[in-house]
N, C-alpha and C positions, 0 to 999 in steps of 0.2 A: 555450584554448591559452595557456600561460604565455609572457609576453613578457620579463619580468625578475623576478629573485628575489634576496633577500639571501643572503649566505653562511650556510651551516649550516641552511638551511630544509628541506633534504631534497628540493627540487624543482630542476629545471633548465629553462632556456628551451626551449620546444617541447613540454613535457609537456602532454598533455590532462588537464584537471582540471574538476571541478565544485565549487561552493560549498555548504557546509552552511547550512541556513536559520536554525536557532535559535541564540541566544546565551544564556549563563547570566545570571541576575540579578546585579546589582552587589553584593549583600550579601556573599557568596552564601548560599543555603540549603545544607543538607548534600548533597543529591543534586547540585546544580550545582557544589559545590566538588570533587566527585569526577568531573566530566565527564559527569554524567547529567542534563543540562539537560532532557531529555525527561520526566524525573520531577520537575521543579521543583515545590516545595511552596508557595512564597509567590506564585506567578503573576506575578513581576516579570521574567520572561524577555522577550527581544525576538526578533523574527523578521524576516529580510530579506524585504521585499515584503508582509509580513502585519501585523506589529505593531512600530511604533517604529523601523524601519530601512528604508532604501531597498532595493528588490529588485535582482535581477540583470539586469533588462531594459535593458541598455546594451551598446554595442559593446565597451567596455573597463571593467573595474572592478578595484579592489584588494581583497585579502583577506588576513587573517592566515593564515600557513601551517597553523596548527592547525585551521583550518576549511575547508581544501581537501582534496579527495579525488582521487587520481590514478586515471585510467581507462585501460582497455585501449586501445592506439593505434588498433586497428581498429574501435572502437565508433562513431566518427564522430558523425553528427547524433543518434544514438540515446542519447547521454549525457543528453539532456533527460528520459529516463525514470528517471534515477538517484533524484531526490527522491521521486517516488511509490513507486518500488521499495524505497526505504529504509524507508518507513512499513510496507510489507508484510514486509520483513525483520525489523523489530522485532516485528510481530504474530506471525510464525512463531517467532521466538526465544522469546518469552514462552509461546507454545503448547507448544513443545518442552519448556520447563522444567517446565510443569505435568505433562506426561506422565511426567516422571521420578519422580512419586509412586508409580508401579507398574511392574512388569516388562512388563505388556502394552503393546503399541505399536499406534498407529492404522494403518489401511489405507485408509480411504475418507475423502475430504475433499469438502465441498460449499462452493462460493463462491456467495453470493447477490448478484447484480448482475454484468452482463457488460460493464461499462464498463472503463476502463483499470485501475482499482484491482482489480476482480475478475479481470481477465485476468492481471495481474501476480501476484496471489495464486495463481492457478492455475499459472503458470509456476514459482513457487517450490515449490509443492506437488508438482508433477511431478518437479522436480529432487530432491526427497526420496524419490522412488520410490513416491508414493502414487497410488491410483486417484482421479482428479480429475473432479468434476462441477461445472458452472456453471449456475445458474438465473437466468433473466431473465423479465420480464413478457411480452415479445413475441419472436417468432421472425423478425421482419422485419429487413431490412438486413444488414450484413456480420457481425454478431456470431456467428451459428451457425457460419459457416465459420471465423472466427477461433478460436473455441473448439476446433473439430475440428482445425485446423492446429496448435494447441498440443499436441494429444494428449489432450484432455479430452472429456467428453461434455456436450452442450448439452441443457438442458431449458427449457421455457417454461411459464408458468402459475403455479398455486398449489403451494407446497411440499408441501402435504398430498396432492397428486395424483401425485407423481413416483415413489412406491414406492421410496424410498431411505432407508436408515438410516445416515447418516454418523457417523463417529467424531470428525470435526473439522468445524466450520463457520467460515469466515471471512466475516462478514456485512459487506457493503460498501455497502448502500443507506441505512442509517439509518432504515428504515421500522419504526416501533414495532410495529404489529400482526404484521409478519413475524418480528420478534425473538422474540415470545412464542410464535408458531407453531413456531418452530424447537425450542423446548424439548420439544415433544411428538413430534418425528420423529427426534431423534438417538438413538443407541444408548447402552447403559450406559457409564459412566465417560468420557463424551465431554466435549469442550471446545468452547465457542462463543466466538469472539473477535469483539467488536464494533469494526469499523474504519471504519464509516460514520456520518455525522451528517446528520440531516434538519432542514430549516427549518420543517417542518410542526408543527401544534399539535393534531393529532387526539386525541380522548379516546375510549378504548374500555374497556368493563367487563372486569375481570380476576378470575379465581378465584385470588386470591393464596394461599389456604390449600392449594389443590390444586397450584399451582405450587411452593410450598415443599416439599410432600410429595414431589413428583416429583423435585425437585433433590436432596433429601436421600437418598431411596432409590436413586437412579440414580447417585450420586456425580458429579453434573453440575456443571461449572464454567462460569460466564458472566463474562467480564471485558472491559473496554474497553482500547483501546490507541491512543495518538496520538503523532505526531511520531516522531523517531528519534534515537538517539545516534550518535556517530562510528563505533562498531564496526558499527552497522546499515548505515550508508552504505557501509562497506567490504564488508559481506556482500552488499549490493545490487550493488555494482560487480563483485564476483566472479560473482554470478548472471548479470548481463547479459553479462559476458565469456564465460560458458559457453553462453549462449543462441544459437540459430541466428539469424543476422542477418536472414534473409528473414522470420522470424516477428516479430522486433522491428519490421521495416519496415512490416508490415501493421497494427501497433497504431496507428501514426500515420496517420490517414486523411485529414488535411488540414493544409496549411501556409498561413499568411497572412503577408504582409509587415508590417513594423512600422507603416507608415502606414495600415494597414487592420486594426489589432489588434482593433477593436471587433467585427469579423466573427467573431472566434474565440469571442465570448461567445454567439453565436447558433448553436446546434448544429442540424444537420439529422438526419433519421432515419438517414443513412448515416455519421454521425460517431461515432467512438469517442474518439480522442485528437486534439485540435486544438492545434497549436503555433504560436507567433509566431516567424517566422524572421527574425532580425536581419540575415541576409546578403542577403535579397531586396530 
């Protein structure tokens, strides 16, 4: 919530806002000079709470107006979902742009991973009018019900076994073997967006010639997407404003006070999105 603001900032005291994470590099490179710091080319960007800058984990903080996003007044505590939603807004924006290469439009989308990123990806896909499916390794805990509550279909197990031919995949796990499995289950002219990163180092044998042949003959696009630009934050804010508040509430499965923040790092089987509540 804004406490004070300079004249001409476009904000007023009392406005609910959230801060953008990334800042352009100081040179800047060409994308950064056009406000596209999420496409920074020289890797000299900084990020609040991640790289080179303090985060937003404080009761009060100051921010340049250009890096603040106004939120819907009724969004309340769910504004904490803005940053992850912005990442998915960018992923969807780039996916939409790729589909402009043809008159044919997608109908079925698959999200791999039923964590907060996968669920937010599903929310944005449903808002686009697509038939949404979410795949996770296990069907235990709250995830199946959360997926159903969003209006999507939940699947558990191996992607090869779900008998689905999606037009779009938003991959949110970062699991390498799964990424390559997806290329064999998607339909013609499909798009696979890689939005997840894994810390693993598994090595698997790949038939690269066959993969190349399949991607060429099927007009398949596989691309990676990270971070978000200002317009993506605004897209995410609009998407959250349109979402049912009860559905957003269920995405946050646990809140911990600031003095117990380390508990948020240890997820239980019933956790989806755990947040640190500075008000507690």
